[in-house]
SEROMAR-843912 format. One record per atom (N, C-alpha, C, O, CB): x, y, z; residue in one letter. Coordinates in steps of 0.1 Angstrom, whole numbers, plus 5000, padded with zeros to 4 digits. Each point is the difference from the previous one (the first is absolute). Last residue first. Glycine has a CB too. Example, Ala and Ser with C-alpha at 12.3 -4.5 7.8 and 13.67 -1.06 7.14 Angstrom:
2
512849785071S
500950115000S
499250115008S
500550115001S
500749834977S
499149495021A
499150125000A
500950125000A
501050005007A
497149885005A
END
This chain:
437
559255414526X
500449875006X
501450015005X
500549905006X
498049984979X
498150555012X
500949924992X
500549885007X
500150005013X
500650204976X
494649995027X
501350064996X
500949904993X
499649894997X
500250265023X
494649965001X
501149924995X
501250084997X
500050124999X
498349724992X
496450135033X
501250095000X
501149914995X
500349895006X
498950275012X
495049824982X
501349934999X
501150114999X
499950094992X
499149704997X
495450115023X
501150104999X
501349935001X
500349925009X
498250265002X
495849724980X
501349955002X
501050114998X
499950084991X
499549685002X
496050345007X
499949865004X
501349945003X
500249915009X
497850074977X
499950545015X
501149924996X
499849865005X
499849975012X
501750234990X
495750314987X
500049865006X
501349934995X
500450024989X
497149975012X
499550515002X
501449954997X
500149865007X
499950005012X
501150244986X
494350014982X
500949985011X
501449974995X
500249984988X
497849945026X
498850384954X
500049875006X
501049995012X
500750095003X
498849814974X
499150464989X
499550015014X
499949855005X
499049975007X
499850254989X
502949954960X
498749925001X
499549995014X
499049945003X
501849934978X
503450355004X
498850074996X
498749935002X
498950065000X
502550054984X
503149825048X
499649984986X
498750084997X
499450055009X
501749724991X
502550405038X
499049894997X
499749994985X
500350094992X
498749955031X
505650135006X
498950044992X
499149884998X
500449895000X
500950304989X
502649775037X
500150154999X
498850054992X
499850125000X
502749875001X
499049545030X
499250064989X
500150155000X
499950065011X
498649744990X
505349835017X
499050105004X
499350064988X
500650034990X
500850025030X
502049525000X
499350054989X
499050105004X
499249965009X
501249824978X
504549985033X
498750065003X
499450064987X
500750064992X
500050005031X
503449605002X
499550054987X
498650055003X
499249935006X
502349914980X
503449995042X
498650045000X
499650064987X
500850074993X
499349985031X
504349804983X
499349905009X
498550035000X
499249915003X
502950085012X
502250114947X
498950045008X
499549895009X
500249884997X
499150284986X
504350034974X
500049915012X
498950065009X
499950125003X
502549824995X
497750094947X
500350075012X
499949915012X
499149915000X
500150314989X
500649814951X
500149925013X
500550095011X
500950094999X
499649714988X
496650414974X
501349965002X
500249935013X
499450045010X
501450154976X
494349794994X
501050105003X
501449955001X
500149885001X
498050255011X
496149764977X
501449964998X
500950125002X
499850114995X
499549714988X
495350015026X
501050115002X
501449944999X
500449925009X
498050215006X
496149734971X
501449975002X
500850125002X
499950104992X
499849704994X
494949995017X
500850125000X
501549975003X
500349945010X
497750204997X
497349594972X
501350005007X
500650134999X
500150064990X
500249705006X
495050194992X
500449865003X
501350005008X
500049945011X
498949984968X
500450534997X
498949905000X
500649865003X
501049964993X
497650184991X
504250295033X
499549944987X
499049895003X
500049945010X
502250114980X
500450445032X
499649875002X
499549944986X
499850084991X
499649965033X
504350374979X
498549965000X
499849865003X
500949914997X
498750274986X
504850115036X
499349984987X
498649965002X
499450015011X
502749934979X
503250105035X
498750065000X
499449984986X
500750014990X
499950165028X
504049675016X
499249994988X
498750085002X
499550015012X
501449764984X
502750215037X
500749944989X
499149984987X
500549974989X
500849915028X
499550405034X
499049984989X
500849944989X
501050064995X
497450125012X
502849805047X
500550044987X
498949964989X
499749894999X
502850095008X
498050095052X
499449944988X
500650074987X
500450115000X
497549835013X
502949965044X
500450084989X
499649944987X
500449884997X
501650215017X
496649685024X
499950145004X
500450104989X
499350094997X
501249845027X
499849574976X
498650035003X
499850155004X
498850035003X
500949735004X
504550004978X
499750005015X
498650035003X
499650005012X
502750084991X
499549904952X
500749895007X
499749995014X
500249905007X
501650134977X
495150144971X
500850045012X
500749885006X
499649894998X
498750295007X
498450044949X
500749895007X
500850065012X
500350125000X
499949744978X
495250254985X
501250055009X
500649885006X
499349905003X
499650325001X
497449924953X
500749895008X
501250065007X
500850074994X
498449754990X
495850394995X
501450005001X
500549885008X
499249945008X
500850314991X
495349894967X
500649975013X
501650015000X
500550014989X
497649835015X
496550224970X
501450044999X
500649975014X
499350025010X
500350164972X
496149655008X
500150094988X
501550034998X
500550004989X
497250095015X
501049445018X
500150145004X
500250094987X
500749964991X
500349975031X
496049614976X
501450045001X
500250155004X
499050084997X
501649744986X
495549825007X
500350075013X
501550035002X
500649965009X
497449925001X
499849874953X
499950144999X
500350085013X
500050125000X
498349844982X
501749555015X
501050054991X
500050164999X
501050064997X
498849724990X
498749835045X
499450134999X
501050094992X
500650095004X
498249885018X
502249574989X
499050014990X
499350134999X
499150024992X
500549745012X
504850324998X
499049904996X
499649925012X
500849975009X
500150024968X
502650345023X
498750055004X
498949894997X
499050015006X
501850234990X
504849795014X
499049934992X
498650045005X
499749985012X
501949824984X
503650435005X
498749995007X
499149924990X
499850044988X
500550185025X
505449854994X
498849954992X
498850005008X
500049935011X
501549944974X
503850345013X
498949985009X
498849974991X
499750084991X
501250075027X
505049864978X
498649994994X
499049985011X
500249935010X
500849984969X
503850125029X
499950084988X
498650004993X
499850054989X
502649915008X
501249925050X
498749994994X
499950094988X
500750114999X
498349855024X
504649785015X
499950084988X
498649994995X
499549884998X
503050094996X
498349975058X
500349944988X
499950104988X
499550115002X
499649675007X
500550115049X
500350114991X
500549934987X
500949925000X
499650255018X
496249555012X
501350055001X
500250114989X
499350004991X
501649785018X
494950024999X
500749935011X
501450055002X
500649995011X
498049814984X
497650534986X
500649884996X
500749945012X
500350065010X
500050034966X
495350245021X
501349995006X
500649864995X
499449905003X
500050255018X
496650214959X
500449875004X
501450015006X
500850084996X
497849824986X
496650425008X
501549995002X
500349865004X
499349945007X
500850305000X
495950134971X
500249875005X
501549985000X
500750034991X
497149885000X
498450545008X
501249934997X
500049855005X
499349975009X
502050254991X
495750294988X
500049875006X
501349934996X
500550024989X
497049975010X
501450444984X
500750005013X
500049875007X
500749975010X
498750264992X
496749854965X
501350074999X
500650015013X
499350045010X
499850104971X
496649645006X
501149945007X
501350074998X
501149955004X
497749844992X
495850204994X
500850125003X
501249955008X
500150025012X
497950134988X
498649544986X
500650064988X
500950125003X
500950034992X
497249894995X
500749625044X
499550134997X
500850054988X
501149964997X
498250095027X
501849554999X
498550005002X
499450144997X
498950025004X
501549815014X
504349964979X
499750125008X
498550015003X
499650075010X
502350054978X
500949415007X
499350104992X
499750125009X
499949995012X
499049844974X
503549645006X
500150115009X
499350114991X
500250014988X
501949925025X
496949534981X
500650124996X
500150105011X
499250005010X
500049974967X
499549485001X
500050105012X
500850124996X
500850004990X
499049815026X
499749844953X
498650015005X
499950095012X
498950035005X
500549754985X
504650084986X
499550124996X
498550025004X
499450104996X
502249904985X
502949735037X
498649984998X
499350134996X
499950085009X
500249725007X
504550134999X
499949994985X
498549974997X
499749994988X
502749935010X
499750365047X
499649874994X
500050014985X
500150104994X
498649845026X
502150445009X
501149905002X
499749874993X
501049934996X
499650185025X
496350274984X
500950024989X
501249905000X
500749984990X
498750265009X
497249805036X
499549924988X
501050014988X
500049914992X
497650135016X
502650215035X
500849884999X
499649914988X
500849914996X
499550105028X
497450414988X
501350014993X
500849884998X
500749984990X
499350255019X
495049925006X
500649874997X
501350014992X
500249934990X
497549985009X
500050545000X
499649895008X
500649874995X
500449994988X
497450135017X
503950424991X
499749874994X
499449915011X
500550005011X
501450034972X
499850435025X
498750004992X
499649864995X
498949984996X
501650254998X
504449815020X
499150115004X
498950004990X
500250004988X
501650145022X
502149465007X
499350084990X
499250115007X
499750005012X
500149814973X
504149745017X
499250105007X
499450094990X
500450004988X
501249995032X
501149494985X
499350104991X
499350105010X
499349955009X
500449884972X
504849795020X
498950065006X
499350104990X
500750064992X
500449925031X
502549714964X
499849965014X
498750065006X
499349935008X
503250064994X
499449854947X
499450115007X
499749955015X
499449905001X
499650214978X
504649744978X
499049965010X
499650125008X
500850085005X
500249694996X
500650274948X
500650025013X
498949965011X
498950055000X
502650144991X
499349644955X
499150065010X
500850015013X
500749915004X
497250004985X
504650104964X
499549915009X
499250075011X
500350115004X
501749744992X
499750234948X
499950045014X
499549895009X
499549904995X
500050334997X
501049764959X
501250065005X
500050045014X
501050065005X
499450014972X
494949875004X
501249974992X
501250075006X
500050125002X
498549864978X
496749995035X
501249995009X
501249974992X
501049965005X
497649975013X
496950104964X
500250135007X
501350005008X
500550105003X
497149914999X
502449654958X
498850065006X
500450125008X
501050074997X
497949715004X
502749764965X
500350145004X
498750065005X
498949984995X
502950034988X
499149535000X
499650025014X
500350155004X
500050035012X
500549734993X
500450074950X
498649965003X
499650045014X
498850035003X
501549794982X
504150254991X
499050115001X
498649955005X
499250095004X
502050014977X
503549655034X
499450054987X
498950095002X
499750045012X
501049754978X
500449795044X
500850114994X
499450054987X
499149934995X
503049995016X
495849815036X
500350004985X
500850124997X
499950115006X
498049774989X
500350025049X
501349934997X
500450004985X
501149974996X
498449885023X
496350345000X
501250085003X
501349934998X
501150074999X
497650045018X
497149744954X
500250025014X
501350085002X
500750034990X
498149765016X
497150114952X
501450005005X
500050035015X
499150055006X
501650034971X
496149794976X
499950005015X
501550005004X
500749904997X
497049985004X
499350264952X
501249955006X
499950015015X
499550105005X
501949974975X
494750004994X
500949984989X
501449945005X
500549914993X
498450284994X
495949805032X
501450025004X
500949974988X
500149884996X
499450065029X
494850184989X
501149954991X
501450035005X
500250115006X
498249934975X
495849955028X
501350015008X
501149944991X
499949884997X
498950115026X
496550254958X
500649885005X
501150035010X
500350125002X
499149764976X
496150435009X
501549995000X
500449865005X
499549965011X
500750294992X
495149894996X
500549984986X
501649995000X
500549944990X
497550185001X
498849985047X
499449884993X
500649984986X
499549924992X
498450135020X
504750155032X
498850044994X
499449884993X
500449885003X
500350364994X
503149735033X
499950144998X
498750054995X
499450095005X
503049904990X
498649585039X
499950044986X
500050154999X
499650075009X
499249724986X
503549935047X
498850074995X
500150044986X
501150034995X
498650065028X
503649645000X
499050005011X
498750074995X
498949985005X
502950025012X
502849714962X
499150124998X
498949995011X
499349895001X
501250124974X
504649785028X
498549974999X
499250134999X
500250095008X
500249705006X
505049984983X
499250124999X
498549964998X
499749934991X
502350204999X
502949635029X
498749984995X
499250145001X
500050075010X
500049694998X
505349994993X
499250135001X
498649974994X
499949954989X
502250205010X
502649555021X
498850014992X
499350135003X
500050055011X
499749704990X
504450155019X
500249944987X
498850024991X
500150024988X
501449815022X
500950455035X
498949924994X
500449944987X
501050054994X
497350095018X
502950245032X
500649884993X
498949914995X
499249955008X
503050075005X
497750544997X
499749875005X
500749894991X
500450034989X
497350055019X
501950515002X
500749884994X
499649875007X
499950005013X
502050154981X
494650265004X
501249985007X
500749874995X
499249904997X
499950225024X
497850124944X
499849965014X
501449985006X
501050004994X
496849895000X
499150284958X
501350005007X
499749975015X
499050055006X
501950134978X
496649794964X
499949965015X
501350005006X
500949924997X
497049954999X
499750334955X
501249975008X
499649985015X
499350085006X
502150054978X
496649894962X
499649995013X
501249965009X
500549884998X
497150074995X
501650314956X
500749915008X
499450005014X
499750115005X
502449924982X
495450164976X
501449974994X
500849905008X
500449904995X
499550334995X
496150015036X
500250004986X
501449974996X
501050055006X
497150124992X
500349635048X
500250134994X
500249994985X
500449894995X
500650195026X
496949645028X
500850004988X
500050144994X
499350095004X
500149674992X
499950155058X
499350004987X
501050004989X
501250035001X
497050105009X
502549635040X
499750134995X
499349994986X
499549904996X
502550195017X
501249625027X
498750014995X
499750144995X
500350095008X
498949725008X
505149825003X
499550124995X
498649994995X
499649894996X
502750174997X
500049595029X
501150105002X
499550144995X
500650105003X
501249724996X
496349645018X
499750134993X
501150105003X
500350025012X
497249934988X
503149504999X
499650115009X
499950134992X
500850034991X
500349865029X
499149524975X
500050134994X
499650115011X
499249975009X
500249934969X
500649615029X
501350075002X
500150144994X
500950085004X
500149694995X
495249914998X
500250045014X
501350075002X
500250065011X
498549744995X
500150034950X
499150115005X
500350045014X
499950125003X
498449794982X
505549914983X
499049945009X
499250115006X
500550105005X
501049715001X
503050144966X
498750034994X
498949925008X
499549904995X
501650144982X
503650175044X
499549884993X
498650034995X
499350085006X
502249775008X
500850495007X
501249934996X
499749874994X
500849934994X
500450175025X
495950384979X
500249875007X
501349944996X
500550024989X
497049945012X
498850514995X
501249934997X
500249885009X
499349995010X
501750234983X
495150174986X
500449915010X
501349934996X
500249984988X
497349995019X
499050494980X
501249924997X
500449915012X
500150055011X
500750134973X
494450084994X
500949985011X
501249914995X
499949934990X
498250095027X
497850364962X
500749865000X
500949995012X
500350105007X
499649894968X
496150344995X
500749975013X
500649865000X
499349914994X
499150255018X
499950034948X
499550115009X
500749995013X
500450105006X
497449904983X
504749814967X
498949965010X
499750125009X
500850085003X
500049684996X
500750294948X
500649985013X
498949975010X
498950044999X
503050124996X
498549974954X
499649875005X
500749975013X
500749895001X
498950034976X
501150464993X
498950025009X
499549875006X
499050005008X
500450204979X
504349824982X
500350095011X
498950015010X
500250025012X
501350104974X
500249594974X
498649995007X
500150085013X
499749945011X
499949834978X
504250184984X
499150084992X
498549985005X
499150064995X
502549934986X
501949895056X
500350014985X
499050094993X
499650115005X
501449674996X
499650085047X
498749974993X
500250024985X
499149974992X
499650095028X
504549815025X
499950084988X
498849964992X
499949894996X
502750155004X
498849895054X
499249954988X
500150114989X
499550115002X
499049755013X
504750025031X
499550094990X
499249934989X
500549904994X
501550255010X
500249825050X
499449924989X
499350104991X
499250085004X
500549715011X
504350215029X
499150074990X
499549904990X
500749914995X
500550305009X
501949685031X
499450125006X
499050074991X
499450115004X
502749925010X
501149484998X
499150074991X
499550135008X
499849995012X
499549804975X
504749785012X
499550115007X
499150094991X
500550044989X
501549965027X
498649454977X
500750134998X
499450115009X
498949985005X
501749954971X
499449495008X
499750105010X
500850134997X
501249994996X
498149835021X
499449864942X
500849995012X
499650115009X
499450104996X
502649784992X
495650054973X
500949894998X
500949985012X
500549885002X
499550184974X
496150245016X
501350064997X
501149904998X
501150034995X
498250165018X
495149834980X
501149925006X
501350054996X
500450004989X
498149795011X
496250415003X
501350014994X
501049915008X
500150035012X
499450204978X
494849835001X
501049955009X
501350004992X
500149944989X
498349925025X
496350384985X
501249954992X
501149975010X
500250075010X
499150084970X
494849905021X
501450025005X
501049964989X
499749944990X
499550015033X
495050194990X
501049944991X
501450035005X
500350105007X
498249924974X
497650175039X
500349865005X
501049934991X
500649905004X
497250095006X
499450394968X
500249995014X
500249865005X
499249914997X
499450305006X
500449954951X
501249935004X
500350005015X
501049955004X
499950114973X
495750094981X
499749945014X
501149925004X
499949875000X
497650134995X
502550204962X
500150115010X
499649955014X
500250085010X
499350084972X
502949534979X
498750045005X
500250125009X
501050015007X
498149754991X
504650014984X
499049984989X
498650025004X
499149954994X
502549894996X
503050205033X
498849935006X
499049964989X
499249915002X
501150235019X
505149904970X
498850085002X
498949925006X
500049874999X
500750274982X
504949925000X
499149915008X
498850095003X
500250125003X
501749735007X
501450264947X
499550025013X
499349885006X
499549914993X
500250335001X
503850034965X
499249895004X
499550025014X
500550085007X
500849764977X
501650464996X
498950004990X
499249875002X
499049984993X
502450154991X
502649995041X
498850085005X
498950004989X
499050075003X
502650075011X
502649525000X
499450064988X
498750075005X
499049945004X
501949884980X
502049875041X
500850124997X
499550074987X
500850064993X
501249835017X
496049735016X
500849974988X
500850114994X
500550004989X
497749845006X
498550085044X
501449995003X
500949974988X
501049945001X
498449985022X
495750124978X
500450105010X
501550005003X
500550095007X
497249895003X
500049704961X
500350134994X
500450115009X
500450104996X
497949834987X
500449635031X
501350004995X
500450134994X
501150044999X
498849714998X
495650145019X
500950055010X
501450014995X
500850095004X
497849815013X
496650014964X
501250034993X
501150065009X
500650104997X
498149934982X
496650035042X
500349914988X
501450044995X
500450125001X
497149864994X
501050065058X
500050074987X
500349914989X
500749905002X
500050315010X
497149575031X
501250064996X
499850084987X
499149974992X
502249855020X
495849955033X
499950054986X
501350084997X
500450085008X
497149934993X
501549575035X
500450134998X
500050054986X
500549924991X
500950065029X
496149645011X
500550014987X
500350154997X
499250084996X
499549724996X
500050115051X
500749874997X
500650004986X
501049954997X
497549945019X
501050595007X
499149894997X
500849874996X
501150014995X
497150164998X
502950285034X
500849894993X
499149894997X
500149895007X
502050185005X
496550325012X
500750064989X
500949894993X
500750044990X
499350185022X
497249695027X
499250034988X
500850054989X
499549994988X
498650055027X
503249615025X
500450134995X
499250044988X
500249934990X
502150045020X
495849705030X
500850004988X
500450144996X
499250095003X
499749704989X
500150145060X
499349964987X
501050004989X
501150045001X
496750055008X
503149845047X
500250084987X
499249944988X
500049884998X
502350185011X
495949915041X
500949934992X
500250074987X
499150044994X
500349745017X
498750345043X
499950004986X
501149924994X
501049965006X
498150274995X
499749895046X
500049864996X
499949994984X
499649904995X
499450035027X
500950505002X
501249935005X
500149854996X
501149945001X
498850215018X
497950294956X
499649875006X
501249925005X
500849964992X
497250044992X
500150555000X
501149905002X
499449875006X
498950015006X
502850174997X
497050334971X
499549875005X
501149905001X
500749974990X
497050085000X
502250525013X
500649884993X
499449875007X
499949995012X
502250144982X
496650444999X
500149885009X
500449884991X
499749984989X
498550115026X
501250494985X
500549894993X
500249885010X
500650025011X
500650134973X
495850355009X
500749915009X
500449884992X
499349954991X
499350125029X
500050314957X
499850055014X
500749915010X
500650055009X
497250064984X
503150014953X
499949895010X
499850065014X
500950075004X
500549774981X
498250324958X
500050035014X
499949875008X
499249914997X
499950324999X
501550014952X
500149875007X
500350035014X
501050075004X
499949814976X
496150434984X
501449975005X
500049865005X
499049924999X
501450325007X
496249944955X
500249985014X
501449975003X
500749944992X
497049985010X
499850174954X
500850105006X
500249985015X
500350105007X
499050054976X
498349604979X
499250085009X
500950105008X
499450085007X
498949744994X
503249684983X
499550114993X
499250095010X
499749955011X
500149914967X
504549845037X
498550004998X
499650114991X
500750115000X
498949785022X
505449864978X
499250105006X
498549984997X
499749934991X
502250235009X
502449475003X
499150074991X
499250105008X
499649975012X
500349844972X
503549925036X
500349974986X
499150074990X
500350004988X
500649785020X
501150265046X
498950034991X
500449984986X
501050054995X
498150125021X
502949595029X
500350084989X
498850034991X
499349904996X
503050015004X
499749905051X
498850024993X
500350104989X
500450115002X
498149835018X
504449705015X
500050124991X
498750004992X
499749914993X
502950095005X
499849775050X
498950004990X
500150134992X
500150105005X
498449755010X
504849825021X
499750124993X
498949984989X
500049904993X
502350185011X
499449565023X
499950115009X
499550134994X
499450085007X
502549815006X
497349544975X
500750124998X
499950105011X
499249985010X
500549984966X
498149574998X
500850035011X
500950124997X
500650014990X
499549745016X
494950104976X
501350044996X
500850035012X
499750085008X
499550014970X
495749655008X
501050055010X
501450034993X
500549914993X
498349975026X
496750164952X
500749895007X
501250055008X
500650104996X
498749744985X
496950525012X
500849914992X
500649895008X
499950005012X
500650194972X
496150315014X
500449875007X
500649914990X
499750004988X
498450035029X
500350524989X
500749904992X
500349885009X
500750025010X
500350164974X
495750305015X
500549895008X
500649894990X
499349964991X
498950085027X
500150504988X
500649914990X
500649895007X
501150025007X
499450174977X
495450175028X
501149925005X
500549914988X
499249934994X
499850075030X
498050394968X
500049985014X
501149935006X
500750055008X
496949954990X
501549924951X
499550125007X
499949965015X
499649895004X
499150194976X
505049684989X
498550005002X
499650125009X
500850045008X
499249714990X
504250044964X
499650065013X
498550005001X
499349984991X
502850175009X
500649484970X
499450135000X
499850055015X
499849925009X
499150024969X
505249715007X
498550014998X
499550145001X
500850104999X
499049685010X
504449835003X
499850114990X
498550014998X
499449904996X
502950064993X
501649785047X
498750044996X
500050104990X
500950095000X
498349865022X
504849844996X
499049925007X
498550034995X
499249925001X
502350085019X
504250034965X
498650054998X
499049915007X
500049884997X
500750234981X
504549975037X
499149904993X
498650064999X
499550055010X
501949765000X
504250354997X
498650035002X
499149904992X
500349974989X
500250275015X
504949745018X
499150004988X
498550025004X
499649965011X
502049894977X
501150475032X
499449894992X
500749875004X
500849995009X
498650174972X
501450285039X
500749984987X
499449894991X
500549984989X
501650105022X
496450025033X
499650114992X
500749994986X
499550054990X
500250105030X
499049415007X
500950115002X
499750114990X
499449974990X
502449875018X
495549784994X
500649985014X
501050115003X
500450025011X
499249734987X
495850284969X
501449965000X
500549995015X
499350055009X
501150074969X
495049964983X
500549965014X
501449974999X
500549934991X
497249995016X
498250374963X
501249915000X
500449985015X
499850095008X
500949994969X
494750104991X
500649985014X
501249914998X
499849894995X
498050155017X
499050324955X
500749875002X
500650005013X
500550105006X
500049884970X
495250294995X
501250005008X
500649865002X
499349914997X
499850295015X
496950184963X
500549875001X
501350005008X
500750115000X
498249824978X
498250445024X
499449934989X
500449865000X
499149914999X
500850304988X
500250055060X
500849994987X
499249924990X
499249915003X
502950105010X
495450305024X
500649874999X
500849994987X
499650064990X
498649845025X
498750455009X
501450024997X
500849875000X
501049995007X
498950245003X
495449855003X
500249994985X
501450024996X
500349994988X
497450095009X
500949955049X
499749874996X
500249984985X
500249894995X
498150105023X
503050325022X
500350024986X
499749874992X
500949954993X
500950235014X
497749845040X
498950094994X
500450044986X
499250074994X
500250015029X
503149484991X
499350105009X
498950084993X
499349954992X
502950065021X
500849624971X
500150144994X
499250105008X
500050124997X
500249774981X
502649625029X
498850075004X
500050144996X
500950085004X
498949775016X
502849684966X
500150154999X
498650065004X
499149984992X
502850014990X
500749515025X
498850085000X
500450155000X
500650055009X
498149765004X
503549664976X
500250145003X
498750074999X
499349994990X
503150005001X
499749455015X
499150114995X
500450145004X
500850015009X
497449824991X
504049755012X
498949944992X
499150114994X
499149974993X
501049825021X
505150085011X
499150114996X
499049944990X
500349944990X
501550245013X
501949655036X
499249954989X
498950104997X
499150025007X
501449744998X
504250405017X
498849935003X
499449944988X
500450034989X
499250135030X
505150125004X
499449924989X
498749935006X
500049955011X
502350014978X
499250525030X
500449865001X
499449924989X
499050044994X
501349985031X
499150454978X
501049995011X
500549865002X
500949975007X
498050225004X
498050024955X
499449945011X
500949975012X
499549965011X
499049934973X
501150484973X
500949925007X
499349945012X
499550075009X
502550064983X
496650114957X
499849985014X
500949905006X
500449904993X
497250155003X
501850314958X
500649885005X
499849995015X
500250105007X
501549894975X
496250264969X
500350015015X
500549875004X
499549894996X
498750295008X
501350104945X
499949885009X
500250055014X
500650105003X
500249754979X
498250314961X
500350035014X
499949885009X
499249914996X
500150335000X
499549764957X
501449985002X
500450035014X
501149975005X
499350074971X
495450215006X
500449864995X
501549995001X
500850094996X
497249904988X
499150405027X
500849935010X
500549874995X
500649925008X
498250205010X
498450334969X
500949924991X
501049935009X
501250035000X
498550124980X
497250165038X
499249894995X
500949914991X
499649884997X
498450265004X
503250165045X
499950014986X
499349884994X
500049895007X
502050264992X
499249885047X
500050144997X
499850044986X
500050114996X
501549925023X
498949545009X
500950034988X
500050154998X
501050054994X
498549724996X
499650015060X
499350024987X
501150044989X
501150045003X
496850035009X
500749755043X
501150024991X
499450014986X
499049934997X
502749955018X
495550245033X
500449924988X
501350034995X
500650105002X
497049894992X
498350065049X
501250054994X
500449914989X
499549884999X
501350225022X
495449805005X
499850144996X
501250074995X
500050124995X
498249895021X
501549545003X
499650004986X
499650144996X
499550024988X
499749755015X
504350025035X
498950114998X
499650004986X
500950044991X
500150105028X
502849615002X
498749965006X
498950094998X
499049995007X
502349895009X
503350144967X
499850075012X
498749965007X
499650065010X
501750134980X
501149684967X
500249915011X
499850085013X
500549965011X
501149904976X
498150344970X
499449874997X
500149915012X
499449894999X
501050144976X
501650425022X
498650005003X
499349864998X
498949985006X
501150264988X
504649874995X
499949975014X
498549995004X
499649935009X
502650184996X
499350034951X
499849865002X
499849965014X
499549895003X
501950084977X
498850474992X
499649985013X
499749855003X
498949975005X
500150264995X
501349864949X
500350095010X
499449965014X
498949955000X
501350234982X
501549484977X
498850085005X
500550095011X
501049985007X
497449834988X
504749884985X
499750124992X
498850085005X
500050124998X
500949764983X
501949805054X
499649994985X
499750144994X
500450105006X
498849674999X
501049905045X
500750114993X
499549994985X
499449904996X
502650095019X
496949825040X
499650004986X
500750124993X
500050115006X
497849795000X
502349755043X
500350124993X
499649994985X
499949894995X
502050165020X
496949625017X
500950085009X
500350134994X
500150105007X
500849695003X
494549944978X
501450004997X
500850095010X
499450095006X
500149884970X
495949765036X
500450134995X
501550004997X
500849955008X
497450165005X
498149474986X
501050075008X
500350134993X
499750024988X
501349765021X
495149784992X
500550124994X
501050065010X
499750015012X
498250034974X
500849425006X
499750125008X
500650124993X
500949994992X
498949885030X
499349544975X
500350134993X
499550115009X
499049995007X
500849904971X
500649605026X
500050105011X
500350144995X
500750075006X
500149755009X
497349664965X
500650134998X
499950095012X
498950015006X
500649964970X
500349535037X
499450074989X
500750134999X
500950035008X
496949864995X
504749675017X
499050115004X
499550064987X
500549984989X
500750075032X
501449544980X
500150045014X
499050115003X
499550005012X
502949934987X
496449704964X
501050105001X
500050055015X
499149975007X
500650104968X
497549575012X
500950004988X
501050115000X
500950004991X
497249904997X
497250165039X
500849884997X
500850014988X
499650064990X
498749805022X
500550575018X
499449914990X
500949884998X
501250015000X
497650194989X
500150225051X
500949924992X
499249914990X
498849985002X
502950025016X
496450385003X
501350015007X
501049904993X
501250044999X
497650025023X
496450034966X
501150034991X
501350015008X
501050064994X
497550054990X
496849795030X
500450145000X
501350034993X
500550115000X
498349915022X
499449534980X
499050084995X
500350155000X
499550084992X
498949755015X
504449845013X
500250004985X
498950094994X
500350074990X
500649705010X
499050165047X
501250084996X
500150014985X
500350104995X
500849815025X
495449834997X
499850145003X
501250094995X
499850104994X
498749845026X
501749584977X
499050064990X
499950155002X
499950084990X
498949705009X
503749995033X
500750014987X
499150064989X
500550084992X
500949725015X
496750125035X
501050105001X
500750024987X
500250114995X
500149855029X
496849684981X
499250134999X
501050125000X
499850094993X
498249805018X
503849684996X
499550014986X
499350134998X
500150074990X
499749685008X
501550135045X
501150054992X
499650014985X
500650094994X
501049805022X
495149955014X
500450135004X
501150064991X
499950114994X
499449845030X
499249604971X
499150094995X
500450145003X
499850094991X
498449745011X
504449835017X
500150004986X
499150104993X
500450084991X
500249685010X
499050185046X
501350074996X
500250014985X
500350104994X
500749825027X
495349834995X
499850145003X
501250084996X
499950104993X
498649845026X
501749594978X
499150054990X
499850155002X
500050084990X
498949705008X
503649995034X
500750014988X
499250064989X
500550084992X
500849725015X
496750115035X
500950125000X
500750014987X
500250114996X
500049865029X
497149654979X
499250125000X
500950135000X
499750094992X
498549785020X
END
């Protein structure tokens, strides 16, 4: 009698526990997903601190409607299984991105794994996906909305699951699509080409085998007489062996007319993989007449750094610019910007790790190609107190270059002396200081 009572009692307890989802047979526990607040948030939106202040009456915002390519990055302070991201738009319910992408990484340098791509939603843009192990989350607007609304986030919350399991990598499908006629990209003939043969090439890739390991710092796509067949956005990954799990991302940005150049910190690799992330339009293909790297000699790899080497930058300071540290990366989806058109007197300054010969300063404004200074000067200093003007001139669409006689410097400062006629902001996605080898 007692045995029957105990058996019935424990059976009832087990049924009750299972009915409320505390545990389920066949696994240790059910999903324990919860939302957490990032430890910090940085990026292109203004007032990013507002997205983690617990107040939906404050916001981070783009301040403009042409925000495609802008991004914000969140740090969770530790690695976790991430299963979703919630953008609460608060009382700015219609200020949601037209379309956006979410990438996850364990380190700010990458590699970044795409976890989600989709449309924003009124009130709350909620993205859920298979668990991704990581610490950093990057949200990038890939398309703007019609109607002239900004992109605003009142509060940002991350969905994590301590019992999550990594899902498949969406950017590496089992059957990878490759460009056609890949041999033409390395035949030393710019009259032939490898191509997508379709304007719908997002996700397509090209893999270059160098034959042996080498130090790389640049990958150049020459588009030849198909100058406009460049990818809207692409990434470069490198590896010592041709294995999906071994590749790591070293650069991400947009393609350019005539040649698309990806420059990054030197790495040792044998394989280079270039993957298109976004189509340009409905009629341009992706074409590569010649594919070259920094190890190649001859005219094919000539670019902004010909005869020069980049000087490592230790620190960036600025007046009037938001997010000045964005200029240190090679990712053109982030930028430093004045956020206003009346930027005369605004400046951005870099400190090198050591006093070096410098003779060139390059500002990359893309993808906000028209956000260049109307006129500016470049000054240098060895001690940060006594300055010497070495260049003055006009800014230029897409890239502003200042070339001058070699001079020894530890500090380099760029100051705007006049604005452009179009009343645009001054924005810099990448800033490079270089000198003779």
